[in-house]
VOPAGU-2260 file (C-alpha; in pm, 1 decimal, decimal comma):
REM VOPAGU-2260
SITE   aa  ch    i         X         Y         Z
SITE  MET   A    0   -5500,6   13261,1   16277,6
SITE  VAL   A    1   -5505,7   12940,8   16481,6
SITE  PHE   A    2   -5228,5   12758,3   16664,8
SITE  SER   A    3   -5229,1   12467,8   16420,9
SITE  SER   A    4   -5166,4   12682,2   16112,5
SITE  PRO   A    5   -4831,5   12725,0   15932,7
SITE  THR   A    6   -4860,4   13103,4   15963,2
SITE  PHE   A    7   -4873,4   13078,8   16341,1
SITE  LEU   A    8   -4612,3   12805,8   16380,4
SITE  PHE   A    9   -4348,3   12938,2   16140,9
SITE  LEU   A   10   -4405,0   13312,5   16132,4
SITE  PHE   A   11   -4607,0   13465,3   16416,5
SITE  LEU   A   12   -4477,3   13256,1   16707,7
SITE  PRO   A   13   -4102,9   13258,6   16625,1
SITE  ILE   A   14   -4099,9   13634,3   16565,0
SITE  LEU   A   15   -4298,0   13703,4   16881,6
SITE  LEU   A   16   -4078,3   13481,6   17099,7
SITE  ALA   A   17   -3760,0   13636,0   16960,2
SITE  VAL   A   18   -3879,5   13990,9   17026,9
SITE  TYR   A   19   -4042,5   13906,5   17360,4
SITE  LEU   A   20   -3735,8   13736,7   17504,8
SITE  LEU   A   21   -3501,9   14012,8   17387,9
SITE  VAL   A   22   -3688,4   14320,7   17514,9
SITE  GLY   A   23   -3663,6   14441,4   17872,1
SITE  SER   A   24   -3920,0   14352,2   18135,7
SITE  ARG   A   25   -4089,3   14693,6   18110,1
SITE  LEU   A   26   -4175,0   14638,1   17744,6
SITE  LYS   A   27   -4285,9   14274,3   17762,1
SITE  ASN   A   28   -4653,2   14351,4   17831,5
SITE  PHE   A   29   -4664,3   14613,1   17556,7
SITE  VAL   A   30   -4506,1   14375,3   17303,0
SITE  LEU   A   31   -4743,1   14096,7   17404,6
SITE  LEU   A   32   -5046,5   14326,9   17384,9
SITE  ILE   A   33   -4958,4   14441,5   17031,6
SITE  ALA   A   34   -4901,3   14080,0   16929,2
SITE  SER   A   35   -5234,4   13973,1   17082,3
SITE  LEU   A   36   -5427,7   14248,3   16905,5
SITE  PHE   A   37   -5254,9   14162,4   16577,6
SITE  PHE   A   38   -5331,5   13793,1   16631,9
SITE  TYR   A   39   -5701,3   13869,8   16675,2
SITE  ALA   A   40   -5719,3   14125,1   16394,2
SITE  TRP   A   41   -5555,3   13876,4   16154,3
SITE  GLY   A   42   -5876,5   13674,8   16144,2
SITE  GLU   A   43   -6139,3   13920,9   16263,6
SITE  GLY   A   44   -6028,5   14246,9   16100,3
SITE  TRP   A   45   -6201,4   14554,4   16233,7
SITE  PHE   A   46   -6389,9   14348,4   16494,8
SITE  VAL   A   47   -6079,6   14394,2   16708,4
SITE  LEU   A   48   -6232,2   14738,1   16777,0
SITE  ILE   A   49   -6519,3   14562,7   16954,6
SITE  MET   A   50   -6272,8   14402,1   17191,1
SITE  LEU   A   51   -6089,7   14730,9   17241,4
SITE  GLY   A   52   -6422,1   14895,5   17325,6
SITE  SER   A   53   -6490,7   14621,9   17580,9
SITE  ILE   A   54   -6145,1   14671,0   17732,9
SITE  THR   A   55   -6191,4   15047,8   17760,3
SITE  ALA   A   56   -6538,6   15024,2   17914,9
SITE  ASN   A   57   -6436,5   14762,4   18171,0
SITE  TYR   A   58   -6119,0   14954,2   18258,6
SITE  VAL   A   59   -6315,3   15270,6   18341,1
SITE  LEU   A   60   -6596,8   15082,8   18516,0
SITE  GLY   A   61   -6350,1   14881,7   18722,8
SITE  ILE   A   62   -6195,3   15199,1   18866,3
SITE  LEU   A   63   -6537,2   15355,7   18932,5
SITE  ILE   A   64   -6671,9   15038,3   19095,8
SITE  GLU   A   65   -6374,7   15018,6   19331,3
SITE  ALA   A   66   -6415,6   15383,0   19430,0
SITE  ASN   A   67   -6787,3   15341,1   19501,7
SITE  ARG   A   68   -6801,5   14980,1   19617,5
SITE  ASP   A   69   -6945,4   15064,0   19959,8
SITE  ARG   A   70   -7205,3   15304,8   19824,1
SITE  ALA   A   71   -7535,4   15253,1   19646,7
SITE  LEU   A   72   -7371,3   15385,5   19331,4
SITE  GLY   A   73   -7136,6   15085,3   19335,6
SITE  PHE   A   74   -7431,1   14848,2   19294,8
SITE  TRP   A   75   -7562,0   15038,2   18993,8
SITE  LEU   A   76   -7217,2   15053,5   18840,4
SITE  ILE   A   77   -7161,8   14676,6   18866,7
SITE  ALA   A   78   -7513,0   14621,1   18732,4
SITE  ALA   A   79   -7429,8   14845,2   18437,3
SITE  ALA   A   80   -7097,5   14666,8   18381,7
SITE  VAL   A   81   -7255,3   14320,0   18380,5
SITE  ALA   A   82   -7545,7   14438,6   18165,6
SITE  GLY   A   83   -7310,6   14605,1   17918,2
SITE  ASN   A   84   -7097,6   14293,1   17880,1
SITE  LEU   A   85   -7404,5   14074,1   17838,6
SITE  LEU   A   86   -7555,1   14317,1   17588,0
SITE  LEU   A   87   -7237,1   14298,3   17381,0
SITE  LEU   A   88   -7253,2   13919,0   17384,5
SITE  ILE   A   89   -7626,1   13905,9   17309,2
SITE  SER   A   90   -7599,3   14157,8   17025,4
SITE  PHE   A   91   -7347,6   13953,7   16831,0
SITE  LYS   A   92   -7419,7   13598,5   16939,4
SITE  TYR   A   93   -7792,0   13576,1   17008,1
SITE  ALA   A   94   -7961,4   13857,9   16816,7
SITE  ASN   A   95   -8028,9   13644,5   16508,2
SITE  PHE   A   96   -8153,2   13354,4   16720,5
SITE  ILE   A   97   -8392,0   13580,0   16910,5
SITE  ALA   A   98   -8511,2   13751,6   16594,1
SITE  ASP   A   99   -8568,3   13422,3   16411,1
SITE  ASN   A  100   -8772,3   13279,0   16697,7
SITE  VAL   A  101   -8975,5   13597,6   16737,7
SITE  ALA   A  102   -9041,4   13600,8   16362,5
SITE  GLY   A  103   -9145,9   13235,9   16374,8
SITE  SER   A  104   -9385,6   13303,8   16661,7
SITE  LEU   A  105   -9534,2   13608,3   16490,1
SITE  GLY   A  106   -9568,3   13414,9   16165,4
SITE  PHE   A  107   -9756,0   13139,2   16347,1
SITE  LEU   A  108   -9998,0   13405,3   16471,3
SITE  GLY   A  109  -10027,6   13554,6   16124,0
SITE  ILE   A  110   -9847,9   13874,0   16220,0
SITE  PRO   A  111   -9587,2   14003,7   15972,4
SITE  SER   A  112   -9237,4   14054,3   16103,9
SITE  VAL   A  113   -8907,7   14204,2   15990,5
SITE  GLU   A  114   -8614,4   13972,4   15929,8
SITE  LEU   A  115   -8277,3   14056,4   16082,6
SITE  ALA   A  116   -7978,1   14030,6   15851,6
SITE  PRO   A  117   -7712,8   13777,1   15961,4
SITE  ILE   A  118   -7474,3   13925,1   16218,2
SITE  HIS   A  119   -7110,5   13820,5   16216,6
SITE  LEU   A  120   -7004,0   13640,6   16535,7
SITE  PRO   A  121   -6657,0   13761,2   16643,8
SITE  ILE   A  122   -6445,8   13459,3   16734,3
SITE  GLY   A  123   -6378,7   13420,9   17104,8
SITE  ILE   A  124   -6632,0   13682,6   17212,9
SITE  SER   A  125   -6775,7   13447,1   17476,4
SITE  PHE   A  126   -6432,3   13392,2   17627,6
SITE  PHE   A  127   -6316,5   13753,5   17652,4
SITE  THR   A  128   -6660,6   13874,7   17764,5
SITE  PHE   A  129   -6670,0   13625,7   18051,1
SITE  GLN   A  130   -6318,4   13726,2   18153,4
SITE  ALA   A  131   -6418,7   14093,5   18153,4
SITE  MET   A  132   -6727,1   14019,4   18363,9
SITE  SER   A  133   -6528,3   13821,5   18620,5
SITE  TYR   A  134   -6286,7   14115,9   18647,9
SITE  VAL   A  135   -6549,3   14376,7   18737,8
SITE  ILE   A  136   -6751,1   14137,8   18957,4
SITE  ASP   A  137   -6443,8   14048,2   19161,4
SITE  ILE   A  138   -6364,8   14417,4   19207,8
SITE  TYR   A  139   -6716,5   14474,4   19341,0
SITE  ARG   A  140   -6680,1   14176,2   19575,7
SITE  GLY   A  141   -6345,9   14305,9   19699,2
SITE  THR   A  142   -6156,0   14005,9   19566,9
SITE  ASN   A  143   -5944,6   14221,6   19335,1
SITE  GLN   A  144   -5824,4   14576,4   19319,1
SITE  SER   A  145   -5888,4   14756,4   18992,6
SITE  GLN   A  146   -5602,3   14758,2   18743,7
SITE  LYS   A  147   -5477,8   15112,4   18700,1
SITE  ASN   A  148   -5242,9   15027,3   18413,8
SITE  PRO   A  149   -5459,3   15008,9   18097,9
SITE  ILE   A  150   -5196,4   14801,9   17914,7
SITE  ASN   A  151   -5208,2   14533,0   18183,2
SITE  LEU   A  152   -5587,5   14510,3   18175,0
SITE  ALA   A  153   -5592,1   14510,3   17795,1
SITE  LEU   A  154   -5339,5   14229,1   17798,2
SITE  TYR   A  155   -5547,7   14028,4   18046,8
SITE  ILE   A  156   -5856,6   14043,7   17823,8
SITE  SER   A  157   -5679,7   14004,9   17488,2
SITE  LEU   A  158   -5393,0   13767,4   17577,0
SITE  PHE   A  159   -5371,8   13558,7   17260,0
SITE  PRO   A  160   -5292,2   13208,1   17398,1
SITE  GLN   A  161   -5636,9   13172,3   17556,2
SITE  LEU   A  162   -5826,1   13442,0   17366,0
SITE  ILE   A  163   -6018,6   13238,3   17109,3
SITE  ALA   A  164   -6050,2   12892,2   17264,4
SITE  GLY   A  165   -5992,4   12926,0   17638,7
SITE  PRO   A  166   -5929,1   12832,6   17906,9
SITE  ILE   A  167   -6122,1   13114,4   18074,5
SITE  VAL   A  168   -5858,9   13286,2   18287,2
SITE  ARG   A  169   -5985,8   13484,9   18582,2
SITE  TYR   A  170   -5809,2   13805,7   18673,7
SITE  HIS   A  171   -5712,2   13712,5   19028,4
SITE  ASP   A  172   -5533,3   13401,9   18897,6
SITE  ILE   A  173   -5283,7   13603,6   18692,4
SITE  ALA   A  174   -5298,1   13955,6   18841,8
SITE  GLY   A  175   -4954,1   13918,5   18997,4
SITE  GLN   A  176   -4812,9   13765,6   18679,6
SITE  LEU   A  177   -4929,7   14065,8   18476,3
SITE  SER   A  178   -4715,2   14289,8   18695,7
SITE  SER   A  179   -4412,5   14067,7   18738,1
SITE  ARG   A  180   -4307,1   13737,2   18584,2
SITE  SER   A  181   -3997,8   13568,8   18453,8
SITE  VAL   A  182   -3928,1   13302,0   18194,9
SITE  GLY   A  183   -3665,6   13048,0   18295,6
SITE  VAL   A  184   -3518,4   12770,3   18085,6
SITE  GLU   A  185   -3723,2   12509,4   18270,8
SITE  ASP   A  186   -4048,0   12705,3   18226,0
SITE  PHE   A  187   -3978,0   12749,3   17856,7
SITE  SER   A  188   -3899,4   12379,5   17817,9
SITE  ILE   A  189   -4218,1   12276,6   17998,7
SITE  GLY   A  190   -4415,7   12516,7   17780,7
SITE  ILE   A  191   -4273,7   12372,9   17459,2
SITE  ARG   A  192   -4351,6   12017,8   17566,7
SITE  ARG   A  193   -4705,2   12109,8   17667,8
SITE  PHE   A  194   -4760,5   12287,2   17336,7
SITE  ILE   A  195   -4638,4   11981,5   17143,4
SITE  ILE   A  196   -4877,0   11756,3   17335,9
SITE  GLY   A  197   -5170,2   11980,9   17245,2
SITE  PHE   A  198   -5057,6   12012,3   16883,9
SITE  ALA   A  199   -5035,7   11633,0   16855,0
SITE  LYS   A  200   -5381,8   11589,5   17008,1
SITE  LYS   A  201   -5525,0   11827,3   16750,4
SITE  MET   A  202   -5340,8   11711,0   16438,7
SITE  ILE   A  203   -5285,0   11338,9   16496,4
SITE  ILE   A  204   -5605,5   11239,4   16676,7
SITE  ALA   A  205   -5879,5   11503,8   16658,0
SITE  ASN   A  206   -5852,9   11596,1   16289,5
SITE  PRO   A  207   -5850,3   11243,4   16136,5
SITE  LEU   A  208   -6138,8   11129,0   16356,3
SITE  GLY   A  209   -6328,2   11451,1   16292,8
SITE  GLU   A  210   -6288,0   11422,1   15917,4
SITE  MET   A  211   -6429,7   11070,5   15914,9
SITE  GLY   A  212   -6703,0   11169,5   16158,4
SITE  ASP   A  213   -6805,6   11457,2   15931,0
SITE  ARG   A  214   -6854,8   11208,1   15648,3
SITE  ILE   A  215   -7107,1   11022,3   15861,0
SITE  PHE   A  216   -7285,9   11334,2   15984,3
SITE  ALA   A  217   -7315,2   11455,2   15625,1
SITE  LEU   A  218   -7538,5   11156,3   15547,2
SITE  PRO   A  219   -7919,2   11177,1   15583,2
SITE  ALA   A  220   -7964,3   11105,4   15954,3
SITE  ALA   A  221   -8272,4   10890,4   15900,1
SITE  GLU   A  222   -8098,1   10664,4   15649,6
SITE  ILE   A  223   -7794,2   10542,0   15843,8
SITE  SER   A  224   -7771,9   10216,5   16035,8
SITE  PRO   A  225   -7729,4   10204,9   16415,9
SITE  GLU   A  226   -7368,7   10087,9   16394,9
SITE  VAL   A  227   -7273,5   10371,5   16157,3
SITE  ALA   A  228   -7457,2   10624,0   16375,8
SITE  TRP   A  229   -7277,2   10507,1   16691,5
SITE  LEU   A  230   -6944,5   10514,1   16509,3
SITE  GLY   A  231   -7009,4   10871,9   16398,7
SITE  ILE   A  232   -7086,8   10999,1   16747,5
SITE  LEU   A  233   -6787,6   10807,9   16888,3
SITE  PHE   A  234   -6564,3   10986,2   16637,5
SITE  TYR   A  235   -6714,9   11319,4   16741,9
SITE  ALA   A  236   -6685,6   11252,6   17116,0
SITE  LEU   A  237   -6314,2   11189,8   17074,7
SITE  GLN   A  238   -6269,6   11473,3   16825,4
SITE  ILE   A  239   -6416,2   11740,6   17050,3
SITE  TYR   A  240   -6221,6   11618,7   17352,5
SITE  PHE   A  241   -5884,2   11605,4   17179,2
SITE  ASP   A  242   -5950,5   11925,0   16983,0
SITE  PHE   A  243   -6062,1   12124,9   17284,6
SITE  SER   A  244   -5813,4   11980,2   17534,2
SITE  GLY   A  245   -5544,7   12007,6   17266,0
SITE  TYR   A  246   -5609,1   12379,0   17225,4
SITE  SER   A  247   -5609,0   12417,9   17603,8
SITE  ASP   A  248   -5275,3   12236,1   17623,0
SITE  MET   A  249   -5131,5   12461,0   17354,0
SITE  ALA   A  250   -5264,4   12769,9   17535,6
SITE  ILE   A  251   -5117,8   12656,4   17868,6
SITE  GLY   A  252   -4787,9   12576,2   17697,2
SITE  LEU   A  253   -4772,3   12912,2   17520,2
SITE  GLY   A  254   -4855,3   13088,2   17844,7
SITE  ARG   A  255   -4573,0   12905,3   18021,1
SITE  MET   A  256   -4327,7   13010,3   17747,4
SITE  LEU   A  257   -4434,6   13370,2   17810,5
SITE  GLY   A  258   -4410,6   13346,9   18189,2
SITE  PHE   A  259   -4779,0   13284,7   18269,3
SITE  ARG   A  260   -4917,3   12986,7   18456,1
SITE  PHE   A  261   -5275,6   12909,3   18357,6
SITE  LEU   A  262   -5491,8   12664,9   18550,0
SITE  GLU   A  263   -5572,3   12324,5   18404,2
SITE  ASN   A  264   -5885,2   12295,7   18190,6
SITE  PHE   A  265   -5927,2   11919,4   18135,4
SITE  ASN   A  266   -5851,9   11619,6   18354,4
SITE  TYR   A  267   -5946,1   11300,5   18166,5
SITE  PRO   A  268   -6324,9   11358,4   18178,5
SITE  TYR   A  269   -6411,2   11032,4   18001,4
SITE  ILE   A  270   -6295,0   10826,5   18299,9
SITE  SER   A  271   -6562,1   10987,7   18520,5
SITE  GLN   A  272   -6794,3   10775,4   18734,7
SITE  SER   A  273   -7076,8   11030,9   18753,9
SITE  ILE   A  274   -7196,3   11340,8   18570,6
SITE  GLN   A  275   -7091,6   11545,3   18872,5
SITE  GLU   A  276   -6740,1   11411,7   18835,0
SITE  PHE   A  277   -6750,1   11471,5   18459,4
SITE  TRP   A  278   -6802,4   11841,8   18522,5
SITE  ARG   A  279   -6513,3   11850,3   18764,4
SITE  ARG   A  280   -6295,4   11722,8   18480,7
SITE  TRP   A  281   -6444,4   11876,0   18162,1
SITE  HIS   A  282   -6379,5   12241,2   18067,5
SITE  ILE   A  283   -6291,7   12313,4   18428,9
SITE  SER   A  284   -6250,6   12687,5   18378,7
SITE  LEU   A  285   -6605,0   12722,5   18240,4
SITE  SER   A  286   -6772,9   12507,6   18507,1
SITE  ASN   A  287   -6584,0   12700,2   18779,0
SITE  TRP   A  288   -6693,4   13029,6   18622,7
SITE  PHE   A  289   -7061,2   12931,6   18624,6
SITE  ARG   A  290   -7026,7   12796,8   18978,6
SITE  ASP   A  291   -6871,8   13114,4   19119,7
SITE  TYR   A  292   -7062,3   13377,3   18922,4
SITE  LEU   A  293   -7404,5   13218,9   18875,4
SITE  TYR   A  294   -7471,0   12903,0   19080,2
SITE  ILE   A  295   -7349,5   13039,8   19414,4
SITE  PRO   A  296   -7511,9   13386,6   19367,6
SITE  LEU   A  297   -7840,6   13208,2   19287,0
SITE  GLY   A  298   -7815,7   13039,1   19625,3
SITE  GLY   A  299   -7620,5   12727,4   19537,5
SITE  ASN   A  300   -7727,8   12441,2   19760,2
SITE  ARG   A  301   -7801,2   12661,6   20062,5
SITE  SER   A  302   -8175,3   12713,5   20015,0
SITE  GLY   A  303   -8325,4   12366,0   20017,6
SITE  ASN   A  304   -8340,0   12081,4   19769,4
SITE  PHE   A  305   -8590,9   12228,7   19526,3
SITE  ARG   A  306   -8397,1   12553,0   19490,6
SITE  THR   A  307   -8073,1   12358,5   19448,0
SITE  TYR   A  308   -8224,4   12155,6   19164,6
SITE  PHE   A  309   -8362,8   12470,6   19003,7
SITE  ASN   A  310   -8023,3   12639,6   19029,4
SITE  LEU   A  311   -7843,9   12341,7   18873,4
SITE  VAL   A  312   -8079,7   12319,1   18577,5
SITE  THR   A  313   -8070,7   12696,3   18525,3
SITE  VAL   A  314   -7691,8   12702,8   18528,4
SITE  PHE   A  315   -7656,8   12419,6   18279,4
SITE  VAL   A  316   -7924,9   12549,3   18045,6
SITE  LEU   A  317   -7732,7   12878,3   18035,2
SITE  CYS   A  318   -7406,7   12684,7   18003,0
SITE  GLY   A  319   -7549,7   12513,9   17696,2
SITE  PHE   A  320   -7669,4   12845,3   17558,8
SITE  TRP   A  321   -7323,7   12993,9   17616,8
SITE  HIS   A  322   -7186,2   12745,9   17364,8
SITE  GLY   A  323   -7413,9   12861,1   17086,1
SITE  ALA   A  324   -7740,8   13027,7   16988,2
SITE  SER   A  325   -7939,1   12713,0   16920,8
SITE  TRP   A  326   -8210,1   12504,8   17084,2
SITE  ASN   A  327   -7977,9   12207,6   17043,2
SITE  PHE   A  328   -7722,1   12362,1   17278,1
SITE  LEU   A  329   -7996,8   12441,2   17525,7
SITE  ILE   A  330   -8110,3   12077,1   17525,2
SITE  TRP   A  331   -7748,2   11963,2   17563,8
SITE  GLY   A  332   -7722,8   12176,6   17878,0
SITE  LEU   A  333   -8064,3   12059,1   17996,9
SITE  ILE   A  334   -7957,9   11693,0   17970,4
SITE  HIS   A  335   -7650,6   11753,5   18185,2
SITE  GLY   A  336   -7845,3   11963,2   18436,2
SITE  ALA   A  337   -8120,2   11701,8   18458,3
SITE  PHE   A  338   -7878,2   11418,3   18528,4
SITE  LEU   A  339   -7701,8   11625,5   18793,8
SITE  VAL   A  340   -8040,3   11662,3   18963,4
SITE  ILE   A  341   -8116,2   11291,9   18918,6
SITE  GLU   A  342   -7788,7   11199,9   19082,7
SITE  ARG   A  343   -7866,8   11429,8   19376,3
SITE  LEU   A  344   -8212,7   11271,1   19410,6
SITE  GLY   A  345   -8052,2   10942,1   19508,3
SITE  VAL   A  346   -7924,8   10785,8   19188,3
SITE  GLY   A  347   -7575,0   10895,8   19284,4
SITE  LYS   A  348   -7587,5   10679,5   19597,4
SITE  LEU   A  349   -7712,6   10384,2   19393,7
SITE  LEU   A  350   -7428,8   10433,9   19147,0
SITE  ASP   A  351   -7179,3   10410,6   19431,9
SITE  LEU   A  352   -7302,9   10057,0   19496,2
SITE  LEU   A  353   -7234,5    9945,3   19140,3
SITE  PRO   A  354   -6900,4    9825,0   19002,2
SITE  ARG   A  355   -6686,8   10100,6   18850,2
SITE  ILE   A  356   -6737,9    9968,5   18496,5
SITE  PHE   A  357   -7115,6   10020,7   18518,9
SITE  ARG   A  358   -7073,0   10373,4   18651,8
SITE  HIS   A  359   -6829,1   10443,2   18372,3
SITE  VAL   A  360   -7066,8   10309,6   18105,2
SITE  TYR   A  361   -7350,3   10518,1   18249,8
SITE  VAL   A  362   -7149,0   10841,7   18220,1
SITE  LEU   A  363   -7030,4   10764,1   17869,0
SITE  PHE   A  364   -7386,1   10682,1   17759,9
SITE  VAL   A  365   -7532,4   11007,4   17895,2
SITE  VAL   A  366   -7246,9   11221,4   17763,3
SITE  THR   A  367   -7258,3   11055,2   17421,0
SITE  ILE   A  368   -7633,5   11103,6   17383,7
SITE  ALA   A  369   -7592,1   11468,6   17479,4
SITE  TRP   A  370   -7313,4   11511,4   17222,1
SITE  VAL   A  371   -7566,6   11438,2   16945,4
SITE  PHE   A  372   -7742,8   11767,3   17023,0
SITE  PHE   A  373   -7407,0   11943,9   17043,6
SITE  ARG   A  374   -7294,1   11818,4   16702,7
SITE  VAL   A  375   -7609,3   11815,8   16487,9
SITE  GLU   A  376   -7731,3   12151,8   16359,6
SITE  THR   A  377   -8111,7   12128,5   16405,6
SITE  LEU   A  378   -8353,1   11958,7   16643,2
SITE  PRO   A  379   -8525,8   11743,4   16377,0
SITE  GLU   A  380   -8186,2   11617,0   16256,7
SITE  ALA   A  381   -8075,7   11545,5   16613,3
SITE  PHE   A  382   -8384,6   11339,0   16688,1
SITE  ALA   A  383   -8352,0   11158,7   16354,6
SITE  TYR   A  384   -7989,3   11075,7   16436,7
SITE  LEU   A  385   -8087,7   10943,6   16780,4
SITE  ALA   A  386   -8359,4   10734,4   16617,9
SITE  SER   A  387   -8099,2   10580,9   16387,1
SITE  MET   A  388   -7867,5   10510,5   16681,8
SITE  PHE   A  389   -8139,4   10302,5   16846,9
SITE  ASP   A  390   -8279,3   10158,9   16522,4
SITE  LEU   A  391   -8607,8   10344,8   16562,5
SITE  GLY   A  392   -8608,8   10517,2   16225,0
SITE  SER   A  393   -8894,3   10474,1   15980,1
SITE  SER   A  394   -8670,8   10483,4   15671,6
SITE  PRO   A  395   -8460,7   10186,1   15557,7
SITE  ALA   A  396   -8088,6   10220,6   15632,4
SITE  LYS   A  397   -7913,2   10296,5   15303,4
SITE  TYR   A  398   -7578,0   10354,6   15470,8
SITE  SER   A  399   -7483,7   10053,3   15679,3
SITE  ASP   A  400   -7137,7    9946,9   15560,5
SITE  LEU   A  401   -6902,0   10022,9   15850,1
SITE  GLY   A  402   -6600,5    9949,7   15633,9
SITE  THR   A  403   -6673,5   10262,4   15430,6
SITE  TYR   A  404   -6605,7   10483,1   15730,1
SITE  TYR   A  405   -6283,9   10345,7   15870,3
SITE  ASN   A  406   -5952,8   10205,2   15755,6
SITE  ASP   A  407   -5632,8   10090,2   15922,4
SITE  THR   A  408   -5520,7   10448,0   15984,7
SITE  ILE   A  409   -5852,3   10542,3   16144,7
SITE  LEU   A  410   -5851,2   10229,6   16359,4
SITE  PHE   A  411   -5500,2   10316,4   16477,8
SITE  THR   A  412   -5607,3   10675,6   16548,4
SITE  LEU   A  413   -5915,1   10550,8   16731,7
SITE  ALA   A  414   -5693,7   10328,6   16946,3
SITE  LEU   A  415   -5471,1   10628,6   17024,3
SITE  GLY   A  416   -5778,7   10827,3   17119,7
SITE  LEU   A  417   -5903,7   10562,1   17358,5
SITE  ILE   A  418   -5559,7   10523,4   17519,6
SITE  PHE   A  419   -5480,6   10893,4   17558,2
SITE  SER   A  420   -5828,5   10982,2   17686,0
SITE  SER   A  421   -5732,7   10787,7   17999,4
SITE  PRO   A  422   -5442,5   10851,3   18240,7
SITE  LEU   A  423   -5277,0   10524,9   18136,2
SITE  ILE   A  424   -4963,0   10686,4   17991,5
SITE  PRO   A  425   -4896,5   10918,0   18291,5
SITE  TRP   A  426   -4951,8   10620,7   18523,1
SITE  PHE   A  427   -4706,7   10409,7   18326,2
SITE  GLY   A  428   -4454,5   10694,5   18319,1
SITE  GLY   A  429   -4480,8   10731,2   18695,1
SITE  ARG   A  430   -4412,1   10360,3   18745,5
SITE  VAL   A  431   -4110,4   10378,6   18514,8
SITE  ARG   A  432   -3964,1   10675,0   18702,6
SITE  GLU   A  433   -3985,8   10477,8   19027,3
SITE  MET   A  434   -3772,4   10193,0   18895,0
SITE  ASP   A  435   -3440,2   10147,0   19074,2
SITE  ILE   A  436   -3244,6   10143,4   18749,6
SITE  LEU   A  437   -3345,1   10505,1   18684,6
SITE  GLN   A  438   -3161,1   10620,9   18993,5
SITE  ARG   A  439   -2840,3   10590,1   18793,4
SITE  THR   A  440   -2727,3   10915,8   18635,5
SITE  SER   A  441   -2629,3   10752,6   18306,2
SITE  THR   A  442   -2967,1   10584,3   18271,7
SITE  ARG   A  443   -3152,8   10906,6   18346,0
SITE  THR   A  444   -2946,4   11086,7   18083,4
SITE  VAL   A  445   -3037,0   10828,3   17821,4
SITE  LEU   A  446   -3402,8   10844,4   17923,8
SITE  ASP   A  447   -3405,1   11225,6   17908,1
SITE  LEU   A  448   -3258,4   11213,5   17557,4
SITE  ALA   A  449   -3518,7   10956,7   17457,3
SITE  VAL   A  450   -3799,1   11177,8   17591,7
SITE  VAL   A  451   -3670,2   11484,6   17405,8
SITE  SER   A  452   -3637,0   11279,3   17087,8
SITE  GLY   A  453   -3991,5   11155,7   17137,6
SITE  TYR   A  454   -4129,1   11509,4   17162,6
SITE  VAL   A  455   -3938,3   11615,2   16850,8
SITE  ALA   A  456   -4065,9   11311,5   16661,5
SITE  VAL   A  457   -4426,1   11374,2   16769,0
SITE  PHE   A  458   -4403,3   11739,5   16665,9
SITE  PHE   A  459   -4270,2   11651,4   16320,6
SITE  LEU   A  460   -4536,4   11383,6   16283,7
SITE  GLY   A  461   -4796,4   11649,5   16359,1
SITE  LEU   A  462   -4637,4   11871,7   16096,1
SITE  THR   A  463   -4666,8   11591,7   15838,3
SITE  TYR   A  464   -5038,9   11570,0   15912,9
SITE  LEU   A  465   -5060,0   11947,5   15875,2
SITE  ALA   A  466   -4874,7   11941,0   15543,0
SITE  ALA   A  467   -5060,0   11641,6   15401,0
SITE  GLY   A  468   -5414,4   11727,8   15501,1
SITE  THR   A  469   -5662,9   11997,7   15413,1
SITE  TYR   A  470   -5892,1   11919,8   15706,2
SITE  ASN   A  471   -5801,4   12148,1   15996,5
SITE  PRO   A  472   -6125,1   12299,4   16131,2
SITE  PHE   A  473   -6160,2   12555,8   16404,9
SITE  ILE   A  474   -6464,4   12419,9   16588,9
SITE  TYR   A  475   -6499,2   12703,3   16844,6
SITE  PHE   A  476   -6621,0   12968,5   16604,3
SITE  ARG   A  477   -6968,1   12941,3   16759,5
SITE  PHE   A  478   -6834,1   13000,6   17109,4
């Protein structure tokens, strides 16, 4: 079940909100936990038991770690907790990748090997595993106290708004909200509006561009012209941003309707002037997680330049690997890590001397090239696609007619994508609110009605896209 499905919008969510808002405060966490487990089991079936096992293990280990934090046993307990969480993730997400590469290496040496049957990847396992690890690590560090109420901890790990697509919510950010929270009319209204924004991003922008982009990526990579190749990766760059930020918006909105306040996860990353800035704006919860639980423990930038560069590359290689068990994801992370190092070597200072437009083009170029490895399934296909982008392919371009891959609707959607990937609309809204005429009560009333009508119209437009289309992918299944 995903947020952009009729089942969620017209059955699951209305029933949950009705029950949740009617029950007393003591039962809200229990109701939300049951709903979250049902939400996950709807799509993953018995794999919900895997998550319940993770919850139980981390609950017990959290209490034991807190009790033995100042003893040698505490170190071994946190080591066991981190190892257990990583083993769970590796077993389901990376076992086939490891086995395939080992088999390939043994085959190259002429040694027979045993193939591993495909292992199902439970959706969202990377998200809830990272949340569980941050919980026990923070207990060991003394940042958090262990949660004695198993329902509260289970709810933290399984909370459905951010369970399958993020953002990654750390325990200390919502520990107080798990114990006590309220839902006011204003909070509920803000949550609805935020959800509608995310829903519109997904249905009105991400899906149409993604569908057309998939048509291009389905072509033989070596046989497409440069202009078609660039158009395809442009479609994908906008699709993944509006899909991912749209889901984050919907998660933040749903959380607000339920009394939770999640941190922001995206902040217009495509306006960045450096790769460093890009990672302060893109998937903020993930970059903060790797910073606090890997980069800083490795030494951060405290142990000299060489160690800093090593730490950066290591973190981003693992960040790439976190997204999927593929060499392509590893290279995607390596590209970002390498350019972070390059900027620290002095390129960053040179960029500061250039006009903003050149810095902006530089970031978009690097990010777009990296997206090729993120989107294409295999390394040979990725390199063939890059060759087509730069007209370096050895095969003649059979697919070169741009008009085949766009129409008036796609051009309009593309324009929306370019506009809403920048803070132009919030800036314009801020200027409008400062106008003297809006100080009048009657004018503000009319404007408020217009805004509400706009949200309603956008939501129904999104529903028309949902009803009319069959293309509504969930692109985080590999995460």
